[in-house]
gemmi code that builds the backbone of each chain (N, CA, C; Angstrom):
import gemmi

chains = {
    "A": [
        ("MET", (131.133, 147.579, 161.662), (131.789, 146.324, 161.271), (133.199, 146.640, 160.817)),
        ("SER", (134.150, 145.800, 161.166), (135.532, 146.110, 160.838), (135.783, 145.885, 159.359)),
        ("ASN", (136.812, 146.563, 158.824), (137.156, 146.442, 157.426), (137.590, 145.026, 157.083)),
        ("ALA", (138.159, 144.326, 158.069), (138.666, 142.984, 157.820), (137.571, 142.062, 157.332)),
        ("ALA", (136.346, 142.280, 157.767), (135.252, 141.410, 157.363), (134.917, 141.628, 155.902)),
        ("HIS", (135.262, 142.803, 155.371), (134.918, 143.132, 154.002), (136.046, 142.841, 153.017)),
        ("THR", (137.202, 142.505, 153.511), (138.365, 142.320, 152.640), (139.177, 141.116, 153.110)),
        ("PHE", (139.581, 140.314, 152.120), (140.464, 139.183, 152.401), (141.847, 139.554, 151.915)),
        ("ARG", (142.803, 139.474, 152.807), (144.190, 139.754, 152.427), (145.023, 138.500, 152.686)),
        ("PHE", (145.844, 138.176, 151.700), (146.621, 136.937, 151.794), (147.963, 137.206, 151.165)),
        ("GLU", (149.017, 136.940, 151.917), (150.357, 137.196, 151.408), (151.257, 136.043, 151.820)),
        ("ARG", (151.907, 135.432, 150.867), (152.762, 134.302, 151.189), (154.015, 134.324, 150.321)),
        ("THR", (155.081, 133.803, 150.873), (156.291, 133.550, 150.107), (156.268, 132.086, 149.686)),
        ("LEU", (156.277, 131.858, 148.393), (156.189, 130.493, 147.858), (157.584, 130.017, 147.494)),
        ("ARG", (157.937, 128.859, 148.030), (159.306, 128.373, 147.813), (159.388, 127.244, 146.809)),
        ("ASP", (158.228, 126.742, 146.402), (158.183, 125.558, 145.545), (156.902, 125.637, 144.735)),
        ("LEU", (156.958, 125.268, 143.456), (155.797, 125.411, 142.584), (154.608, 124.599, 143.074)),
        ("ARG", (154.833, 123.332, 143.350), (153.723, 122.466, 143.766), (153.125, 122.953, 145.085)),
        ("GLU", (153.980, 123.170, 146.057), (153.467, 123.622, 147.360), (152.795, 124.984, 147.233)),
        ("GLY", (153.364, 125.831, 146.388), (152.788, 127.150, 146.198), (151.370, 127.088, 145.649)),
        ("LEU", (151.176, 126.296, 144.615), (149.832, 126.173, 144.038), (148.878, 125.524, 145.034)),
        ("GLU", (149.345, 124.525, 145.745), (148.485, 123.848, 146.726), (148.126, 124.768, 147.884)),
        ("LEU", (148.955, 125.746, 148.142), (148.675, 126.704, 149.214), (147.728, 127.804, 148.731)),
        ("VAL", (147.997, 128.307, 147.565), (147.285, 129.492, 147.080), (145.867, 129.178, 146.599)),
        ("HIS", (145.721, 128.128, 145.810), (144.401, 127.856, 145.205), (143.287, 127.751, 146.250)),
        ("PRO", (143.412, 126.960, 147.300), (142.305, 126.869, 148.259), (142.028, 128.189, 148.979)),
        ("ALA", (143.082, 128.935, 149.261), (142.886, 130.207, 149.963), (142.110, 131.184, 149.089)),
        ("VAL", (142.522, 131.302, 147.847), (141.838, 132.225, 146.935), (140.410, 131.761, 146.669)),
        ("GLU", (140.254, 130.474, 146.425), (138.913, 129.962, 146.105), (137.967, 130.093, 147.290)),
        ("GLY", (138.476, 129.945, 148.480), (137.642, 130.138, 149.660), (137.158, 131.574, 149.764)),
        ("ALA", (138.046, 132.508, 149.473), (137.659, 133.919, 149.522), (136.661, 134.260, 148.420)),
        ("LEU", (136.869, 133.711, 147.243), (135.935, 133.976, 146.142), (134.536, 133.459, 146.479)),
        ("GLU", (134.508, 132.316, 147.093), (133.230, 131.731, 147.510), (132.562, 132.635, 148.543)),
        ("LYS", (133.337, 133.088, 149.497), (132.815, 133.930, 150.575), (132.245, 135.241, 150.039)),
        ("PHE", (132.888, 135.815, 149.033), (132.447, 137.106, 148.513), (131.513, 136.973, 147.309)),
        ("GLY", (131.039, 135.767, 147.052), (129.960, 135.596, 146.076), (130.368, 135.673, 144.618)),
        ("TYR", (131.607, 135.323, 144.314), (132.014, 135.283, 142.906), (131.438, 134.029, 142.258)),
        ("ASP", (130.956, 134.179, 141.028), (130.293, 133.045, 140.379), (131.317, 132.092, 139.753)),
        ("ASP", (130.805, 131.004, 139.180), (131.700, 129.964, 138.655), (132.584, 130.491, 137.526)),
        ("GLY", (132.041, 131.390, 136.721), (132.839, 131.952, 135.633), (134.030, 132.742, 136.166)),
        ("ALA", (133.780, 133.517, 137.198), (134.852, 134.296, 137.818), (135.885, 133.380, 138.459)),
        ("LYS", (135.392, 132.356, 139.134), (136.331, 131.416, 139.776), (137.215, 130.738, 138.739)),
        ("PHE", (136.625, 130.371, 137.622), (137.389, 129.737, 136.545), (138.484, 130.690, 136.065)),
        ("ALA", (138.087, 131.922, 135.772), (139.022, 132.906, 135.232), (140.169, 133.195, 136.207)),
        ("ILE", (139.812, 133.392, 137.456), (140.821, 133.764, 138.450), (141.748, 132.591, 138.738)),
        ("ARG", (141.186, 131.391, 138.839), (142.040, 130.225, 139.072), (143.052, 130.062, 137.941)),
        ("LEU", (142.580, 130.249, 136.722), (143.449, 130.109, 135.560), (144.573, 131.147, 135.595)),
        ("ALA", (144.206, 132.399, 135.852), (145.209, 133.466, 135.871), (146.224, 133.248, 136.994)),
        ("VAL", (145.759, 132.853, 138.158), (146.663, 132.586, 139.277), (147.642, 131.477, 138.909)),
        ("GLU", (147.120, 130.419, 138.369), (147.965, 129.276, 137.981), (149.017, 129.697, 136.968)),
        ("GLU", (148.576, 130.377, 135.925), (149.513, 130.760, 134.857), (150.601, 131.684, 135.403)),
        ("ALA", (150.206, 132.626, 136.233), (151.178, 133.600, 136.745), (152.196, 132.940, 137.678)),
        ("ILE", (151.734, 132.053, 138.525), (152.655, 131.395, 139.462), (153.590, 130.447, 138.716)),
        ("VAL", (153.051, 129.704, 137.776), (153.901, 128.799, 136.985), (154.962, 129.600, 136.233)),
        ("ASN", (154.538, 130.697, 135.612), (155.494, 131.533, 134.867), (156.574, 132.091, 135.790)),
        ("ALA", (156.181, 132.470, 136.996), (157.145, 133.054, 137.934), (158.225, 132.045, 138.309)),
        ("PHE", (157.797, 130.821, 138.611), (158.780, 129.802, 138.985), (159.577, 129.338, 137.768)),
        ("ARG", (158.853, 129.039, 136.689), (159.512, 128.393, 135.545), (160.358, 129.373, 134.744)),
        ("HIS", (159.797, 130.527, 134.420), (160.498, 131.470, 133.554), (161.223, 132.554, 134.350)),
        ("GLY", (160.575, 133.079, 135.356), (161.212, 134.126, 136.152), (162.392, 133.600, 136.953)),
        ("ASN", (162.107, 132.559, 137.736), (163.152, 132.019, 138.615), (163.936, 130.891, 137.962)),
        ("GLN", (163.524, 130.498, 136.734), (164.231, 129.421, 136.026), (164.294, 128.154, 136.886)),
        ("LEU", (163.263, 127.951, 137.703), (163.180, 126.782, 138.598), (164.389, 126.673, 139.538)),
        ("ASP", (165.000, 127.798, 139.806), (166.113, 127.825, 140.756), (165.541, 127.630, 142.167)),
        ("PRO", (165.910, 126.540, 142.844), (165.311, 126.271, 144.156), (165.694, 127.283, 145.228)),
        ("SER", (166.691, 128.090, 144.954), (167.082, 129.092, 145.945), (166.241, 130.367, 145.816)),
        ("LYS", (165.419, 130.426, 144.790), (164.616, 131.634, 144.564), (163.159, 131.394, 144.933)),
        ("VAL", (162.518, 132.465, 145.385), (161.128, 132.357, 145.838), (160.221, 133.187, 144.945)),
        ("VAL", (158.935, 132.972, 145.133), (157.905, 133.778, 144.476), (157.026, 134.368, 145.568)),
        ("ARG", (156.731, 135.632, 145.464), (155.867, 136.265, 146.456), (154.472, 136.444, 145.872)),
        ("PHE", (153.497, 136.026, 146.638), (152.101, 136.080, 146.191), (151.321, 136.968, 147.137)),
        ("ARG", (150.544, 137.877, 146.553), (149.683, 138.741, 147.373), (148.299, 138.791, 146.743)),
        ("ALA", (147.295, 138.701, 147.588), (145.916, 138.798, 147.104), (145.130, 139.715, 148.028)),
        ("VAL", (144.340, 140.583, 147.419), (143.390, 141.393, 148.171), (142.052, 141.202, 147.481)),
        ("ILE", (141.109, 140.642, 148.215), (139.837, 140.254, 147.602), (138.696, 140.856, 148.406)),
        ("ASP", (137.787, 141.513, 147.701), (136.563, 141.956, 148.358), (135.400, 141.652, 147.434)),
        ("ALA", (134.267, 142.194, 147.733), (133.068, 141.838, 146.977), (133.053, 142.435, 145.576)),
        ("ARG", (133.949, 143.395, 145.321), (133.919, 144.070, 144.010), (135.050, 143.651, 143.091)),
        ("GLU", (136.186, 143.373, 143.681), (137.329, 143.055, 142.836), (138.354, 142.183, 143.538)),
        ("VAL", (139.167, 141.556, 142.674), (140.253, 140.698, 143.136), (141.542, 141.297, 142.598)),
        ("VAL", (142.452, 141.607, 143.489), (143.739, 142.153, 143.070), (144.818, 141.154, 143.468)),
        ("LEU", (145.599, 140.750, 142.489), (146.624, 139.723, 142.706), (147.976, 140.261, 142.256)),
        ("GLU", (148.997, 139.966, 143.030), (150.343, 140.315, 142.606), (151.247, 139.118, 142.802)),
        ("ILE", (152.000, 138.827, 141.757), (152.958, 137.713, 141.816), (154.309, 138.260, 141.395)),
        ("GLU", (155.298, 138.033, 142.248), (156.633, 138.585, 141.998), (157.680, 137.485, 142.104)),
        ("ASP", (158.538, 137.391, 141.106), (159.623, 136.404, 141.166), (160.950, 137.116, 141.386)),
        ("GLU", (161.999, 136.325, 141.487), (163.324, 136.891, 141.748), (164.200, 136.842, 140.500)),
        ("GLY", (163.578, 136.817, 139.377), (164.324, 136.835, 138.123), (164.603, 138.255, 137.669)),
        ("PRO", (165.272, 138.385, 136.518), (165.675, 139.700, 136.012), (164.522, 140.488, 135.393)),
        ("GLY", (163.364, 139.829, 135.199), (162.255, 140.515, 134.554), (162.262, 140.294, 133.047)),
        ("PHE", (161.127, 140.582, 132.439), (161.026, 140.421, 130.989), (160.013, 141.411, 130.443)),
        ("ASP", (160.039, 141.556, 129.132), (159.091, 142.441, 128.465), (158.015, 141.563, 127.826)),
        ("PRO", (156.786, 141.603, 128.325), (155.754, 140.723, 127.766), (155.467, 140.979, 126.299)),
        ("ALA", (155.845, 142.157, 125.814), (155.629, 142.470, 124.395), (156.499, 141.599, 123.491)),
        ("THR", (157.521, 140.978, 124.070), (158.410, 140.138, 123.255), (157.893, 138.713, 123.106)),
        ("ILE", (156.826, 138.392, 123.797), (156.285, 137.024, 123.696), (155.539, 136.885, 122.368)),
        ("PRO", (155.886, 135.873, 121.587), (155.171, 135.682, 120.317), (153.684, 135.415, 120.552)),
        ("ASP", (152.882, 135.892, 119.660), (151.436, 135.666, 119.743), (151.142, 134.185, 119.480)),
        ("PRO", (150.640, 133.460, 120.487), (150.440, 132.027, 120.291), (149.291, 131.697, 119.350)),
        ("THR", (148.479, 132.706, 119.007), (147.356, 132.448, 118.108), (147.720, 132.651, 116.637)),
        ("GLU", (148.961, 133.144, 116.400), (149.395, 133.275, 115.004), (149.612, 131.874, 114.429)),
        ("ASP", (149.352, 131.736, 113.136), (149.429, 130.408, 112.507), (150.763, 129.712, 112.752)),
        ("GLU", (151.843, 130.477, 112.678), (153.169, 129.845, 112.785), (153.486, 129.402, 114.203)),
        ("ASN", (152.711, 129.869, 115.163), (152.962, 129.504, 116.569), (151.929, 128.547, 117.133)),
        ("LEU", (150.939, 128.248, 116.353), (149.786, 127.502, 116.878), (150.180, 126.123, 117.396)),
        ("GLU", (151.153, 125.495, 116.750), (151.494, 124.123, 117.140), (152.603, 124.059, 118.181)),
        ("ILE", (153.011, 125.195, 118.687), (153.992, 125.186, 119.782), (153.244, 124.868, 121.074)),
        ("PRO", (153.694, 123.861, 121.826), (152.913, 123.423, 122.992), (152.966, 124.361, 124.200)),
        ("SER", (153.752, 125.421, 124.151), (153.818, 126.317, 125.310), (153.635, 127.764, 124.857)),
        ("GLY", (153.646, 128.677, 125.812), (153.608, 130.095, 125.468), (152.228, 130.731, 125.475)),
        ("ARG", (151.276, 130.097, 126.107), (149.908, 130.650, 126.116), (149.523, 131.302, 127.442)),
        ("GLY", (150.378, 131.203, 128.433), (150.004, 131.661, 129.760), (149.685, 133.138, 129.821)),
        ("VAL", (150.551, 133.989, 129.295), (150.326, 135.433, 129.361), (149.077, 135.819, 128.576)),
        ("MET", (148.904, 135.199, 127.450), (147.727, 135.481, 126.624), (146.440, 135.132, 127.365)),
        ("LEU", (146.437, 134.010, 128.067), (145.236, 133.610, 128.816), (145.000, 134.561, 129.990)),
        ("ILE", (146.068, 134.969, 130.651), (145.910, 135.928, 131.746), (145.241, 137.197, 131.227)),
        ("ARG", (145.730, 137.719, 130.140), (145.164, 138.958, 129.581), (143.723, 138.760, 129.134)),
        ("ALA", (143.419, 137.571, 128.658), (142.058, 137.319, 128.154), (141.036, 137.284, 129.287)),
        ("TYR", (141.449, 136.813, 130.456), (140.479, 136.585, 131.521), (140.461, 137.660, 132.613)),
        ("MET", (141.504, 138.460, 132.699), (141.550, 139.475, 133.740), (141.053, 140.830, 133.224)),
        ("SER", (140.520, 141.644, 134.121), (140.052, 142.975, 133.737), (141.242, 143.889, 133.439)),
        ("GLU", (142.322, 143.647, 134.173), (143.488, 144.528, 134.040), (144.737, 143.715, 134.347)),
        ("VAL", (145.785, 143.871, 133.530), (147.056, 143.165, 133.751), (148.183, 144.162, 133.541)),
        ("GLU", (149.085, 144.199, 134.500), (150.202, 145.122, 134.368), (151.479, 144.417, 134.798)),
        ("TYR", (152.486, 144.458, 133.967), (153.797, 143.938, 134.336), (154.622, 145.130, 134.807)),
        ("LEU", (155.054, 145.058, 136.053), (155.720, 146.197, 136.673), (157.222, 146.072, 136.523)),
        ("PRO", (157.905, 147.199, 136.294), (159.354, 147.159, 136.060), (160.084, 146.499, 137.223)),
        ("PRO", (161.129, 145.722, 136.936), (161.702, 145.444, 135.618), (161.038, 144.272, 134.884)),
        ("GLY", (159.816, 143.928, 135.237), (159.111, 142.865, 134.540), (159.078, 141.560, 135.292)),
        ("ASN", (159.449, 141.598, 136.580), (159.401, 140.366, 137.370), (158.223, 140.389, 138.344)),
        ("ARG", (157.308, 141.318, 138.139), (156.116, 141.401, 138.986), (154.909, 141.689, 138.113)),
        ("VAL", (153.857, 140.897, 138.327), (152.630, 141.104, 137.559), (151.506, 141.435, 138.532)),
        ("ARG", (150.730, 142.424, 138.166), (149.551, 142.810, 138.945), (148.327, 142.534, 138.081)),
        ("MET", (147.416, 141.731, 138.599), (146.238, 141.345, 137.831), (145.005, 141.728, 138.636)),
        ("VAL", (144.037, 142.283, 137.959), (142.803, 142.682, 138.627), (141.627, 142.038, 137.913)),
        ("PHE", (140.741, 141.456, 138.701), (139.476, 140.954, 138.156), (138.371, 141.738, 138.826)),
        ("ARG", (137.544, 142.404, 138.030), (136.429, 143.165, 138.592), (135.129, 142.411, 138.334)),
        ("LYS", (134.375, 142.270, 139.379), (133.110, 141.559, 139.255), (132.191, 142.371, 138.363)),
        ("PRO", (131.629, 141.730, 137.336), (130.720, 142.477, 136.453), (129.558, 143.040, 137.255)),
        ("ILE", (129.137, 144.243, 136.877), (128.017, 144.870, 137.574), (126.739, 144.256, 137.039)),
        ("ALA", (125.882, 143.805, 137.933), (124.646, 143.149, 137.499), (123.772, 144.154, 136.783)),
        ("ALA", (123.163, 143.738, 135.705), (122.312, 144.628, 134.898), (121.038, 145.000, 135.656)),
    ],
    "B": [
        ("MET", (139.480, 96.923, 130.987), (139.714, 98.374, 131.201), (140.947, 98.548, 132.075)),
        ("ALA", (141.847, 99.390, 131.616), (143.044, 99.667, 132.408), (142.832, 100.973, 133.160)),
        ("VAL", (143.210, 100.988, 134.429), (143.069, 102.210, 135.214), (144.441, 102.626, 135.712)),
        ("SER", (144.906, 103.728, 135.221), (146.107, 104.357, 135.752), (145.641, 105.267, 136.884)),
        ("PRO", (146.581, 105.853, 137.587), (146.140, 106.715, 138.701), (145.175, 107.823, 138.280)),
        ("ASN", (145.374, 108.350, 137.071), (144.611, 109.542, 136.708), (143.616, 109.349, 135.584)),
        ("ILE", (143.764, 108.290, 134.797), (142.861, 108.082, 133.676), (142.414, 106.626, 133.630)),
        ("SER", (141.263, 106.417, 133.015), (140.860, 105.039, 132.718), (140.887, 104.888, 131.207)),
        ("VAL", (141.381, 103.760, 130.753), (141.541, 103.510, 129.327), (140.737, 102.274, 128.958)),
        ("ARG", (139.816, 102.451, 128.025), (139.023, 101.308, 127.549), (139.254, 101.146, 126.062)),
        ("LYS", (139.584, 99.935, 125.665), (139.757, 99.643, 124.239), (138.541, 98.838, 123.810)),
        ("THR", (137.748, 99.457, 122.952), (136.482, 98.834, 122.596), (136.078, 99.248, 121.201)),
        ("ASP", (135.516, 98.293, 120.438), (134.978, 98.588, 119.105), (135.980, 99.334, 118.228)),
        ("GLY", (137.230, 98.947, 118.313), (138.229, 99.514, 117.427), (138.732, 100.895, 117.812)),
        ("HIS", (138.370, 101.390, 119.005), (138.901, 102.682, 119.412), (139.274, 102.646, 120.892)),
        ("ILE", (139.971, 103.692, 121.300), (140.414, 103.808, 122.695), (139.638, 104.948, 123.338)),
        ("ARG", (138.988, 104.669, 124.447), (138.290, 105.717, 125.189), (139.091, 106.043, 126.440)),
        ("ILE", (139.363, 107.336, 126.639), (140.109, 107.778, 127.821), (139.216, 108.707, 128.637)),
        ("ASP", (138.991, 108.360, 129.870), (138.264, 109.214, 130.828), (139.211, 109.625, 131.942)),
        ("PHE", (138.922, 110.745, 132.548), (139.715, 111.195, 133.689), (139.110, 110.619, 134.960)),
        ("VAL", (139.960, 110.102, 135.839), (139.493, 109.466, 137.063), (139.529, 110.478, 138.196)),
        ("ASP", (138.352, 110.805, 138.732), (138.275, 111.736, 139.864), (139.060, 113.001, 139.604)),
        ("ARG", (138.940, 113.518, 138.390), (139.728, 114.699, 138.035), (138.803, 115.766, 137.505)),
        ("ASN", (138.612, 116.834, 138.255), (137.868, 117.950, 137.668), (138.811, 119.103, 137.340)),
        ("VAL", (140.103, 118.894, 137.613), (141.092, 119.927, 137.336), (142.250, 119.302, 136.561)),
        ("LEU", (142.578, 119.897, 135.425), (143.754, 119.473, 134.666), (144.724, 120.646, 134.694)),
        ("ASP", (145.742, 120.558, 135.526), (146.618, 121.703, 135.657), (148.053, 121.248, 135.873)),
        ("GLU", (148.885, 122.192, 136.211), (150.310, 121.958, 136.336), (150.629, 120.795, 137.259)),
        ("LEU", (149.817, 120.597, 138.264), (150.149, 119.609, 139.285), (149.899, 118.174, 138.839)),
        ("ASN", (149.085, 117.999, 137.825), (148.761, 116.619, 137.459), (148.881, 116.315, 135.976)),
        ("ILE", (148.958, 117.335, 135.140), (148.800, 117.104, 133.710), (149.986, 116.368, 133.096)),
        ("HIS", (151.167, 116.556, 133.637), (152.334, 115.893, 133.034), (152.244, 114.383, 133.229)),
        ("GLN", (151.843, 113.971, 134.421), (151.638, 112.552, 134.706), (150.509, 112.004, 133.835)),
        ("ILE", (149.449, 112.788, 133.710), (148.308, 112.367, 132.880), (148.751, 112.191, 131.437)),
        ("GLY", (149.558, 113.130, 130.952), (150.064, 113.033, 129.577), (150.861, 111.763, 129.360)),
        ("GLU", (151.695, 111.427, 130.321), (152.502, 110.196, 130.205), (151.612, 108.976, 130.154)),
        ("GLU", (150.559, 108.986, 130.962), (149.648, 107.841, 130.971), (148.914, 107.728, 129.641)),
        ("MET", (148.541, 108.862, 129.084), (147.833, 108.838, 127.792), (148.752, 108.308, 126.693)),
        ("ILE", (149.967, 108.788, 126.664), (150.899, 108.369, 125.622), (151.212, 106.890, 125.754)),
        ("LYS", (151.297, 106.420, 126.979), (151.529, 104.988, 127.202), (150.367, 104.169, 126.640)),
        ("ALA", (149.151, 104.710, 126.771), (147.973, 104.000, 126.267), (147.955, 103.963, 124.744)),
        ("ILE", (148.570, 104.958, 124.118), (148.539, 105.081, 122.659), (149.698, 104.331, 122.005)),
        ("ASP", (150.852, 104.395, 122.660), (152.040, 103.751, 122.093), (151.792, 102.264, 121.898)),
        ("GLY", (152.249, 101.755, 120.786), (152.057, 100.342, 120.510), (150.792, 100.091, 119.712)),
        ("GLU", (149.928, 101.106, 119.612), (148.706, 100.937, 118.827), (148.974, 101.345, 117.377)),
        ("ILE", (148.408, 100.599, 116.462), (148.549, 100.931, 115.046), (147.332, 101.750, 114.626)),
        ("ARG", (147.586, 102.919, 114.055), (146.517, 103.831, 113.623), (145.438, 103.967, 114.701)),
        ("PRO", (145.824, 104.418, 115.875), (144.866, 104.479, 116.990), (143.750, 105.492, 116.748)),
        ("LYS", (142.561, 105.114, 117.140), (141.410, 106.038, 117.153), (141.125, 106.295, 118.627)),
        ("VAL", (141.322, 107.544, 119.035), (141.310, 107.861, 120.466), (140.243, 108.904, 120.761)),
        ("VAL", (139.459, 108.657, 121.788), (138.487, 109.644, 122.260), (138.843, 110.012, 123.696)),
        ("ILE", (139.045, 111.290, 123.955), (139.275, 111.750, 125.327), (137.991, 112.432, 125.795)),
        ("VAL", (137.447, 111.925, 126.896), (136.163, 112.418, 127.411), (136.421, 113.386, 128.559)),
        ("PHE", (135.954, 114.610, 128.413), (136.232, 115.667, 129.394), (135.079, 115.896, 130.370)),
        ("ARG", (134.179, 114.928, 130.444), (133.068, 115.090, 131.381), (133.599, 115.363, 132.782)),
        ("ASN", (133.022, 116.313, 133.469), (133.390, 116.694, 134.844), (134.672, 117.504, 134.955)),
        ("VAL", (135.375, 117.729, 133.854), (136.567, 118.573, 133.943), (136.109, 120.032, 133.962)),
        ("GLU", (136.442, 120.724, 135.039), (135.951, 122.091, 135.229), (137.047, 123.145, 135.099)),
        ("HIS", (138.297, 122.725, 135.253), (139.403, 123.689, 135.146), (140.502, 123.086, 134.311)),
        ("MET", (141.136, 123.942, 133.507), (142.237, 123.479, 132.675), (143.220, 124.620, 132.507)),
        ("SER", (144.515, 124.345, 132.654), (145.505, 125.403, 132.491), (146.214, 125.241, 131.145)),
        ("SER", (147.083, 126.183, 130.838), (147.787, 126.110, 129.552), (148.698, 124.887, 129.497)),
        ("ALA", (149.144, 124.412, 130.645), (149.955, 123.187, 130.659), (149.166, 122.015, 130.087)),
        ("ALA", (147.867, 122.003, 130.378), (147.024, 120.925, 129.863), (146.887, 121.024, 128.342)),
        ("PHE", (146.780, 122.239, 127.831), (146.739, 122.406, 126.374), (148.009, 121.846, 125.745)),
        ("GLY", (149.126, 122.164, 126.354), (150.397, 121.675, 125.833), (150.474, 120.162, 125.826)),
        ("THR", (150.012, 119.550, 126.892), (150.024, 118.095, 126.973), (149.102, 117.481, 125.932)),
        ("LEU", (147.934, 118.052, 125.761), (147.009, 117.544, 124.740), (147.623, 117.651, 123.353)),
        ("MET", (148.390, 118.708, 123.127), (149.039, 118.866, 121.825), (150.077, 117.773, 121.616)),
        ("LYS", (150.780, 117.415, 122.656), (151.766, 116.337, 122.539), (151.070, 115.007, 122.272)),
        ("VAL", (149.960, 114.790, 122.934), (149.197, 113.558, 122.698), (148.687, 113.536, 121.262)),
        ("ASN", (148.188, 114.680, 120.806), (147.687, 114.797, 119.439), (148.788, 114.477, 118.437)),
        ("GLU", (149.962, 114.985, 118.715), (151.100, 114.757, 117.830), (151.466, 113.283, 117.812)),
        ("ARG", (151.442, 112.634, 118.957), (151.771, 111.208, 119.029), (150.745, 110.393, 118.259)),
        ("VAL", (149.491, 110.753, 118.373), (148.440, 110.044, 117.629), (148.672, 110.212, 116.125)),
        ("LYS", (149.017, 111.431, 115.733), (149.240, 111.696, 114.294), (150.423, 110.918, 113.754)),
        ("THR", (151.490, 110.821, 114.558), (152.670, 110.087, 114.070), (152.358, 108.606, 113.887)),
        ("ARG", (151.324, 108.142, 114.550), (150.896, 106.747, 114.392), (149.764, 106.632, 113.374)),
        ("ASP", (149.569, 107.747, 112.613), (148.533, 107.786, 111.584), (147.154, 107.522, 112.183)),
        ("GLY", (146.964, 108.049, 113.394), (145.703, 107.818, 114.087), (144.812, 109.042, 114.058)),
        ("GLN", (143.734, 108.988, 114.844), (142.776, 110.092, 114.922), (142.439, 110.337, 116.391)),
        ("LEU", (142.267, 111.605, 116.744), (141.960, 111.971, 118.119), (140.698, 112.823, 118.139)),
        ("ARG", (139.805, 112.543, 119.062), (138.609, 113.352, 119.266), (138.540, 113.747, 120.738)),
        ("LEU", (138.090, 114.973, 120.983), (137.836, 115.452, 122.340), (136.332, 115.676, 122.469)),
        ("CYS", (135.746, 115.257, 123.598), (134.291, 115.404, 123.715), (133.881, 115.742, 125.141)),
        ("HIS", (132.615, 116.137, 125.274), (132.039, 116.505, 126.570), (132.850, 117.604, 127.246)),
        ("ILE", (133.253, 118.599, 126.462), (134.026, 119.714, 127.007), (133.060, 120.794, 127.494)),
        ("GLN", (133.219, 121.234, 128.727), (132.323, 122.244, 129.287), (132.523, 123.573, 128.556)),
        ("PRO", (131.473, 124.377, 128.478), (131.521, 125.609, 127.672), (132.695, 126.531, 128.013)),
        ("ARG", (133.013, 126.677, 129.319), (134.101, 127.611, 129.664), (135.441, 127.115, 129.138)),
        ("ILE", (135.622, 125.826, 129.166), (136.882, 125.281, 128.679), (136.901, 125.327, 127.156)),
        ("HIS", (135.758, 125.080, 126.559), (135.686, 125.179, 125.094), (136.008, 126.605, 124.644)),
        ("GLU", (135.548, 127.553, 125.426), (135.842, 128.957, 125.122), (137.349, 129.200, 125.115)),
        ("ALA", (138.062, 128.563, 126.046), (139.522, 128.717, 126.094), (140.179, 128.085, 124.864)),
        ("PHE", (139.650, 126.973, 124.394), (140.155, 126.381, 123.154), (139.984, 127.367, 121.998)),
        ("VAL", (138.830, 128.002, 121.952), (138.542, 128.944, 120.859), (139.414, 130.190, 120.984)),
        ("MET", (139.566, 130.670, 122.203), (140.356, 131.878, 122.446), (141.801, 131.688, 122.019)),
        ("THR", (142.320, 130.501, 122.257), (143.708, 130.195, 121.893), (143.816, 129.661, 120.473)),
        ("LYS", (142.670, 129.539, 119.817), (142.576, 128.997, 118.454), (142.998, 127.532, 118.372)),
        ("LEU", (143.081, 126.887, 119.500), (143.433, 125.467, 119.490), (142.263, 124.604, 119.018)),
        ("ASN", (141.095, 125.198, 118.907), (139.979, 124.438, 118.345), (140.258, 124.109, 116.875)),
        ("ARG", (141.258, 124.787, 116.293), (141.633, 124.487, 114.907), (142.553, 123.276, 114.817)),
        ("LEU", (143.210, 122.963, 115.922), (144.132, 121.818, 115.907), (143.456, 120.518, 116.315)),
        ("PHE", (142.409, 120.658, 117.109), (141.748, 119.465, 117.634), (140.372, 119.296, 117.007)),
        ("THR", (139.928, 118.057, 116.912), (138.550, 117.787, 116.515), (137.744, 117.639, 117.794)),
        ("ILE", (136.902, 118.641, 118.043), (136.108, 118.682, 119.273), (134.655, 118.419, 118.896)),
        ("VAL", (134.070, 117.436, 119.539), (132.659, 117.121, 119.285), (131.923, 117.101, 120.612)),
        ("GLU", (130.601, 117.057, 120.493), (129.816, 117.226, 121.707), (129.815, 115.974, 122.586)),
        ("THR", (129.563, 114.838, 121.981), (129.360, 113.634, 122.784), (130.324, 112.521, 122.391)),
        ("TYR", (130.436, 111.565, 123.280), (131.255, 110.385, 123.006), (130.738, 109.644, 121.776)),
        ("GLU", (129.427, 109.538, 121.680), (128.837, 108.803, 120.557), (129.163, 109.487, 119.230)),
        ("SER", (129.092, 110.809, 119.230), (129.394, 111.520, 117.977), (130.890, 111.443, 117.670)),
        ("ALA", (131.712, 111.354, 118.718), (133.149, 111.195, 118.492), (133.431, 109.869, 117.785)),
        ("VAL", (132.833, 108.808, 118.287), (133.047, 107.486, 117.700), (132.522, 107.449, 116.263)),
        ("ALA", (131.368, 108.086, 116.052), (130.754, 108.085, 114.713), (131.580, 108.865, 113.699)),
        ("SER", (132.441, 109.775, 114.192), (133.183, 110.651, 113.292), (134.483, 110.035, 112.781)),
        ("PHE", (134.891, 108.891, 113.324), (136.140, 108.282, 112.873), (135.988, 107.765, 111.433)),
        ("VAL", (137.052, 107.976, 110.668), (137.026, 107.480, 109.279), (137.920, 106.262, 109.153)),
    ],
}
model = gemmi.Model(1)
for chain_id, residues in chains.items():
    chain = gemmi.Chain(chain_id)
    for i, (resn, *xyz) in enumerate(residues, 1):
        res = gemmi.Residue()
        res.name, res.seqid = resn, gemmi.SeqId(i, " ")
        for name, pos in zip(("N", "CA", "C"), xyz):
            atom = gemmi.Atom()
            atom.name, atom.element = name, gemmi.Element(name[0])
            atom.pos, atom.b_iso = gemmi.Position(*pos), 0.0
            res.add_atom(atom)
        chain.add_residue(res)
    model.add_chain(chain)
structure = gemmi.Structure()
structure.add_model(model)
structure.setup_entities()
C-alpha cells in the first residue's frame, strides 16, 4: 500500500482570514475523521488551528492584505503536525502576558497562544517567531 | 421572539433568553456579528437579566470568549445579570483553563439560570 494512503498532506497559501479558515477547517476535519481521531481531539485541533491562523493574520501580518499566511498539515493515524507561517517580523511568545493572571483576566483578548499550548502535545515558535509548529499526538489506548 | 441571523432572543418572565440559531461553532467567522446582535438585544433594557443558552455549541474559539466578555461588561454597565447555561463539558473545560469561569456565572440548565437571578 502506498504511503499516501497512510498520510494526509495539505499545504496552502492563505490570502484572507475568512477564506483561509473556510478552506483549512474542512480539510483538516476530514482528515481527522478519516484517521479516527475522536471528538476531543477534533475539538483541540480545530481550536489550535483557528487560534494560530487568526494570530498569523491579525498579529503577524497586521491584517495587511498584501501579506499571506502559509499553512501546512501532515496528518496520520498517530499524530497531527501543523505549521502556520506569516510574513511578519516574528515575536517572542514569552512576552505575552499570562491571561490567567488576575490583572489580565478581564482583558478580552490574548488567550490564543495559551489555548494552543494547553491543547497541543507540542508547540514550538520557530525563529524569528513568525512560524509556529504544533503537534497533536493521539493518546495511546490503555 | 426576535430572530436575528445568528441568535434568537426571547423576552419572557422578566428575563431575556438568547439561543444560538443553527450554530454549533462560535468562532472568528461569526462571533463578532453574534456579539453585535447580543448587545443590540441588551441595549435599551433596564437592569437586564440575560441567559445565554449554549445547547448544541460544540466549538468555541478565544474570539468567542472575548465577545462574551464584552457582552458581560455591557450587562454589568446596565446593572444587569448574565448567566451561561447548557455548556458542553469540553467548552466548560476551556472556561476553567482560562479561568474565565471566575468572570461568568455558569449553571447547568436554563431553569437553574432563571432561578438564580436576584
